[in-house]
C-alpha positions, 0 to 999 in steps of 0.5 A: 590518354587511356594508354598513358594512364595505363603506362603510369599505373604499370610504372607505379606498380612494378618498381622494384626496390630494396629498403627494409622496415621492422616492427616495434615493441614498447612498454613499461615494466613494473614490479608487483607494487606497480613501481617502474623497474629501471635497468631491465635487460631486454634481449631478442633472439635475433640479437637486438637488445635494450634496457629500460630507463628510470621510468621503466620504459623500453622500445625495441625494434625487431624483424617482422614476420618471424617468431622472435623470443624476447627475454626480460632479466633483472638481478632482483626479479624473476626472468620473463620470456615472451614470443612475438610474431608481428607484421611489417610496421606493426607497433605492439605495447607489451607491459610485463609485471616482474615478480620477486618470489612467484615464478613467472609463466614459462612462455608468453606467446603473442602471435597476432596473426593467428588470432586475426586469422581465426576470428576472420579479422583484417588488421590494418597497420596504424602507421599506414592509416596515418600515412595514407590520408586521402580526401577524407582522412581516416580509417575509412580511407583505407577500408574502401580498398578492401573487398566487400567495402563500398565508399562511393563518396570521398567526402563521406566516412560512411560505408556499406559492407557486402550489400548492407547500408550505412546503419548496419556497421558497428564501431568500437573504440577500446570496447566502447560503442561509438555513435554517429550524427543523425541528420546528415544527408550529404557527404559535403556536410560531413565532418571528421571521422570519430576515429582520430588516427593519431591516437590509434594503436590497432585497427581490426575490421570484420566484414561478416560472420563476427563473434557474439561479443560484438553487437547487433548489426547486420554487416560489419565491425570496426574495432579500434584500440587507442594506445596507452603512451609510455613516453612524452611525444607530440605529433602534428600534421598540417595541410591545405585542408586543415591540421591536427595536433596530438600529444601523449605523456606518462607520469614519473611513477607510470601510474597515469598516462594520457593521449589527446588530439585536436583536429581542424578541417576545412573542405573549401579547397575541395567543395569550391571545385564542384559543379555547383558554384557559390559561397561555401564554409565547411568547418569541422573541429574536434578534441579527443582524449584517452586517459588511463590511471593505474591505481594498482597492478589489478585496477585500472581506470580509463576515460575516453572523451570527445567534443565535436563542433561542425558547421556547414554554410552554403549559398549556391549561385549556379550549376551546369551539368552536361550529360546525355550522349555524344550524339544527343548532349543535354545540359542542365542549367540551374540558378539559385537563390537562398542559403543552407545553414547546418550544424551539429555538436556532439559530446561523448564521454565514457569511463572504463574500469578494468579489474584484473582479479587474477591471471585468469579472471578480468572484470570490466565496467563501462559507462558512457553518455552520448549527446548530439544537437543537430540542426538543418536549416535551408531555403533554396530557390532554384530555376532551371533550364533543360536543353540541347547543347551546341556541339559545333566545333569552332562555333563561338557558342560551343557548349552552351544551351541553345534550345530549352526542352524544359523550364521550371523552378523548385523551392525547398525549405527545411527546419529540422532539429534533433536532440539525442541523448544516449547512456550505456552501462555495461559489465564485461568479463572474461575467464581463462579456463586454461591456456587454450580455453576462454569464456567471455560474457557481458550484460548491457543497459542502454537508454535512448532519448530522442527529441526530433522536429522534422519540417521540410517541404518542396514546391515544384513548378514547371511552365507556370503550373505547380506540380502536386504529389501524385497521391493528392485527392483532388485531380487537376484537369486544367486547362480543360476544367477550372481547378478550385482545389487547394495548392499543395506542396509536392513534398510536405513532411511535418512531424514532432517526435519524442521517443524513448527506447530502453534496451537490455543486451547480453552475450556469452561465448566460449573459445577454445584452441585444440588439435585434431590429429596433427591439425590445429583447430580453433572454435568459438560459439556464443549467443546474444540476447537483445530486448527493447521497448519503444515508447514516447509521447503519443506512441503506443509502447511496444516490446520485443526480444531476439536471440542470436546464436553465432559460431566460428570454426577454423582448421590449420592443417598439418600441411607443408603449405601454410593454409587455414580454412574457416567457416563462420555464421549464425543469426544476426539481428538489427533491432531498429534504431530511431531512424529505422522507426521513422517512416517517410512522412516522419511518423514513428512506427514503434512496432517495426521488427528487427531485421533478421539475417542468416550468415554463412561465411567460408574462408581460406587463407594461404600464406606463402613467399615470393622473392623471399618475401611474405604474401597472403591470399585471403578468399571468402565466399558468403551468403546472407538470407534476410527477412523482416527487411525494412526497405529504404532509399538512399539520397546521397548519404541520407537513408529514408526507411519505409518503417515496414517489415514488408520485404525479404532479401538476399546477398551473396558474393566472393571477396579476395585480397592479395596482401604482401611485400610487392616492394621490399619492406612495404605493405600493399594489397590488391582486392577483388569483390563480387556482390549481388543483393536483391530484395522482394517488396510485398511479393512483387518480385526481386529487384536490385537493392540500393547497395547492389555493387556488383564488381569491386577492384581496389588496390593500395600500393606503396613504393619508394625510390631505390637510391633515395628510400626516404622519397616514398609514394602511395597509390590508392585505387578503387573501381566499382561498377555502378549502383542503382540510381534511385527513383524520384519522390513518390515513384515506384522503385520497380519502374526505376532500375537504371544504374549510376556510371561506374565509380573510378578513382585514383589518389596519389601521395608523394612524401619526402622524409627529412628526418627518419627515426631510424637514422642519426643526424648531426644537424641541430634542427633535425635533432629536434624531430623524431620524424619530419616529412613533407609531400603532396597529394593528388586526389582523383588524379585522372579527373574522373567524373563520378556520381553519387545520386541523380537529380530528377528533372521533368521535361515539360514537352514529353513529360519525361523525367531526366536522371541528371547525375550529381558529380563528385569531386574533380582533381584536387591538389594538396600539400602536407607537412607531418612531424613528430617530436 
C-alpha cells in the first residue's frame, strides 16, 4: 500500500503539461473631478490593448513575470505611463487619475515582487485561495503548506507559527485589526474563518521579523486586502459542506462601490465520520461587506462589516478508540449520556476614512467596534471500559474488548458565558519624502470590556471511588481508615470577572530605497510604544508600558544571479489580552507582564529559471529569545494560561520554500521547516513547549491534463512530526513529555472548467457565465489517523494513566460547483 501511495504521488507531481496563464490589471480611470473617462486607449508594451467603457472601467490581461509598460492615452488628457511586474494569476487594481493641464509623473513603477521581498512577506494568489478549498476552506488552508506554519487540526482555522501559539498571530483586513472568539475549545466547534475568500484581492503573510507598523504580537502577521469592485459580478460556490454567494457592483458615476458575501457551513458530513458517534448539528453562517464611497479624488470613506452566527449542538452516544501496539493492543470503550450546546455571535463594524492631501501625504482615520456573546453549556456523563482487544484472526469476536483493565465514569459540567465589547480609534498616516523615502506613523486607542462567567467542574469515578484533586487537604486513606471528609470534584472552576483594559499604542517608521555602489539597498527602521491599564470589579488597577524597536535591511547585489539578502529583527512584546490574564482557576491576575521576544531573521531569495520558467528559492534562519514567558497548556485548540511570568524560552529554526512553475502556467511550491522550541519554568530546566514541531514538510501542487487543460487538479500535502501530547489535569508537565504521532495528511481536488473566461462560446447557456466549474475533493485521501490531543484514563489495577489519542477526521468525499456571472 505504501508503494502504491508513492507511485500515485510521483504521478501527480511529475506530469508535464503545457498551458499558460496570465496576470490581470483592472480599474477605473477618472478625471480631476472624479468623473469616469470613457474611450481611454490602453496599450501594453507586449501588444495587448483595450479601452475604457462608459463607466471608465477597463480590464487588461498581460504576461506575468515580466516588466510590462502600459500607456494610458486620451485626446483631452495627459498621457500616463506605468510599469508592472505581476505574478502568475495575480489580479491588480490600478486606478489612475488623468489630468488636463498638470503634467503627469513620467513613470509609475509597480513591482509587487520587490516590495514583498524587502519586507519578508509571502504573497498568495487570491485565485489560489478561492480554488484550493480543503476541509476548512479559507486562507488558513493555504498557510498550512508554508514552512514554519503548523495547523494540526483540519477543522480549525487557528495556526501556530515558529513555535508560537494561536494567540500570537495578527490578522488585518484593509489595515483593520480582526479579533477571534474566546471560548472555543475544540476544532469541531469552530465556524468560518473571518476572511471571506470571495472578497479578497491580496494576501500577504509574514512569519516573523515584521515591521513596526504591525501590532504587538510575538509570531506572525496575516495582512488581507479586500478589493474595490469595478464592475457588476456575482460569484457562487456550493458543496456538500455548505455554500457561499458574493456580489459586487459599482455606481454609474464610479463614486460608490461595494462587495458583499454570505456564507453557510454545515460540518455534519465530516463530524459524522469521527470515532465518537452521536447526533451532531454544527451550523455556521456569516454575512460580510466592504463598501467604498469616493466623495472626491482626495477623500474616500470605507466600511467593513461582519455578522457571524454559530451554533454547535452535540449528543454523543459511544466511542471506541484502538491504540497500543500490535503485540499489546488496547481499546477504550465509552458510552455517553447528555449533550453539549454551544453558540457564539459576533458583530464587527469599522469605518476607514482616507484623505489624500497630496501626492506625497495620505492621512487615515479608522474606527471599529467588535462585540461577541458566547456560551458553552454541556452536561455529559461518560462510562468507560479500558481493556485488551481480541486479535485472533478468524475469531467471531475479533476486535472486541475481552478483558477490562479499568472501569470508571466521568461527569463534566459547564455553564460558561462571555460578553466582550472592544472599540478602537486610530489615526494613520504616511508621507513620501521623495520617490525613495517614506515615513509612516500611527496612534491608536483601544477599550476592551469583558464580562465573563466561568463555571465548570468534572467528577471522576473509578471502581466506585470518587477521585479528588491531588492538592486536596483531607487525605483519603480508605479502606484502611474511614473517610469522613467532604466529597470534592476532581476539577472545579468558578469565577465571575468584569474586566476593562485601556490601551494606547503608537508607532513611527522610516523606509528608504538607496544604492551602495552598484547594489540596491532597502532598509526600514521603526519603533512601537504600547501602554495599557487593567482594572475591573474586585481587581487592583495596574498599568504598564513597553517599547519595541524594529529594523529590516535588504541588499540586492549587482550579480548575474538574481539574489537578495535580508536581515530583520528587534524587540517584540505581547501585552496580555484577557485570556492571558486569567489563570487556571479563572481568577484574573492584573499584574501579568507582557511577554518579550528578541527576534533575528536572516533570509535569502534566489530567483532563477528552469525549463524557461520562473522559480524562486526562499531560505530563512531565525532565532527567538523569550523572557517573561506566560506558560500555557493546549487542549485541542483551547489555551489555558498560568497567568504567571515565571518562565523563559527560546525558539530557533530553518525554513525553506521552493516556489515556481513545476507545470507550465501553474504555481506550486514545496516547503521544509525545522524548529526547536523549549521553555524553562521556574529554573527547573528546559522542556519542549506545547508547539515544539520539529520537522515540517509541505507541498501545494497544481496540474492539468495536457490534451484537456480545463481538467485541473490540486494536491495539498502536509507532514509534521508529533508535538508534545500534554499532561493530565494537575500533573507536572515535566513528568509527561511523550509526543503525539506524526501528522500526515493529503487532500486532493479535481475540477473541470465548463466555462473558461479566456474562451468564447456559442452555446447560450454558457454565455450566461463568466466562469463555471464542477469537481470533487478527497480530504485525507490516504485515511491517516492523526491525533490532536490525548484523553487520560486511569487503570484501576496498576494506577497507571493511559494517554489515549483523540483522532481527527478520516477520509471524506465532497463535491463542488463554482460559478461566476
